[in-house]
C-alpha positions in Angstrom: -12.7 -144.2 113.9 -10.3 -143.2 110.9 -12.9 -139.9 109.9 -13.2 -139.2 113.8 -9.7 -138.9 114.2 -9.2 -136.7 110.9 -12.0 -134.2 112.1 -10.3 -133.9 115.5 -6.9 -134.1 114.7 -8.3 -131.2 111.8 -9.7 -129.3 114.2 -6.8 -129.6 117.0 -4.3 -128.7 114.7 -5.9 -125.8 113.4 -6.4 -124.3 117.1 -3.2 -125.5 118.2 -2.2 -127.2 122.1 -1.1 -129.3 125.9 -0.3 -130.6 129.2 1.2 -131.7 132.2 6.0 -130.1 143.9 8.7 -132.2 146.1 11.9 -133.2 146.1 14.2 -134.4 143.6 12.2 -137.7 142.5 9.7 -138.0 139.6 6.7 -136.5 140.7 3.4 -138.6 140.0 -0.3 -136.8 139.0 -2.5 -135.4 141.9 -5.4 -137.8 142.8 -8.5 -138.5 140.4 -6.0 -137.0 137.0 -7.2 -139.0 134.3 -7.1 -139.6 130.9 -9.1 -141.8 128.4 -8.6 -142.3 124.8 -11.0 -140.9 122.5 -9.3 -142.0 119.1 -5.8 -143.4 118.1 -3.7 -144.2 114.5 -0.1 -144.7 113.3 0.9 -143.4 110.0 4.7 -144.2 109.3 6.4 -143.9 112.4 3.9 -141.3 114.1 1.4 -142.0 116.6 -1.4 -139.3 116.5 -3.5 -140.5 120.0 -6.6 -138.1 121.0 -7.3 -137.9 124.7 -9.6 -136.2 127.1 -7.5 -135.2 130.2 -9.4 -134.8 133.7 -7.7 -132.9 136.1 -10.0 -132.5 139.5 -10.0 -128.9 141.2 -7.2 -128.7 143.4 -4.7 -131.4 141.6 -1.8 -131.2 139.1 -0.3 -133.3 136.3 3.3 -133.3 137.7 6.0 -132.5 136.2 6.6 -134.2 133.1 7.8 -133.6 129.4 6.7 -135.4 126.1 8.6 -137.1 123.0 6.4 -135.3 120.1 4.8 -132.3 120.5 0.8 -131.8 121.8 -2.0 -129.8 120.9 -5.0 -129.2 122.9 -8.2 -127.9 123.8 -9.5 -126.5 127.0 -13.1 -128.1 127.0 -14.0 -127.0 130.8 -12.1 -124.8 133.6 -8.7 -123.1 133.6 -5.4 -124.6 133.4 -2.3 -122.9 135.0 0.9 -124.0 133.6 4.3 -123.6 134.8 7.7 -124.3 132.9 10.9 -125.5 134.8 12.1 -122.3 136.0 8.8 -122.1 138.3 7.0 -119.1 136.3 3.7 -119.3 134.8 3.7 -119.7 131.3 0.5 -120.0 130.3 -3.3 -119.4 132.1 -5.9 -121.1 129.6 -9.7 -120.8 130.2 -11.8 -122.8 128.5 -11.6 -122.7 124.9 -8.3 -122.1 125.0 -5.8 -123.8 122.7 -2.7 -125.0 124.4 0.6 -126.2 122.5 3.4 -128.0 124.0 6.6 -128.5 122.3 8.8 -131.9 122.4 11.9 -132.9 124.3 13.5 -132.5 128.0 14.3 -129.3 127.9 10.8 -128.4 128.0 9.7 -129.8 131.6 6.3 -128.8 132.7 3.1 -129.2 135.4 -0.7 -128.7 134.4 -2.2 -127.3 137.4 -6.3 -126.5 138.4 -6.5 -123.7 141.0 -9.7 -123.5 140.3 -12.6 -124.9 142.0 -14.5 -127.3 138.7 -12.3 -129.9 137.4 -10.4 -129.3 134.0 -11.4 -130.9 131.2 -8.7 -131.1 127.9 -8.7 -132.6 125.0 -5.5 -133.5 123.8 -3.6 -134.2 120.4 -0.2 -136.4 121.2 2.0 -136.4 118.0 4.6 -139.0 119.2 7.2 -141.4 117.8 5.9 -144.8 117.7 5.5 -146.8 120.9 6.6 -143.9 122.7 4.7 -142.9 126.1 2.2 -140.2 126.5 4.9 -138.6 129.4 8.4 -138.6 130.9 8.5 -138.5 134.7 10.6 -135.5 135.8 11.7 -134.2 138.7 10.3 -131.5 140.8 13.1 -128.1 139.1 12.5 -126.7 142.6 9.6 -124.8 142.8 7.8 -124.6 146.3 4.6 -124.8 145.1 1.8 -127.8 145.0 
């Protein structure tokens, strides 16, 4: 597993990465949005977790941020990414690298506006024990 993680992390870092409307409460991911852990290790106080994320057609991650940076690769579909100003901050087709910086100042949502599932390989670089993401309220966007 360590060799798989090392190889995958090197590839993810080389290409760089992801991820993630309503009222003023947390917005959960849409139906069918899922993730599965492919590899995980902890070095010092940092967790390195490789996950495969699937976002079905027409669904979204929900508004969120991360406690550490993410690096990802779009394996399938096209991810539409929006920031807390409700503006698109990226359109990522298959083969694209995605990077999401850490912290509550980087609230975002990932949406699948296409007709096929979006599949991402995402490397989370998190403080040990942190959740994959922190839910955030919709910043006032009228889509989704």
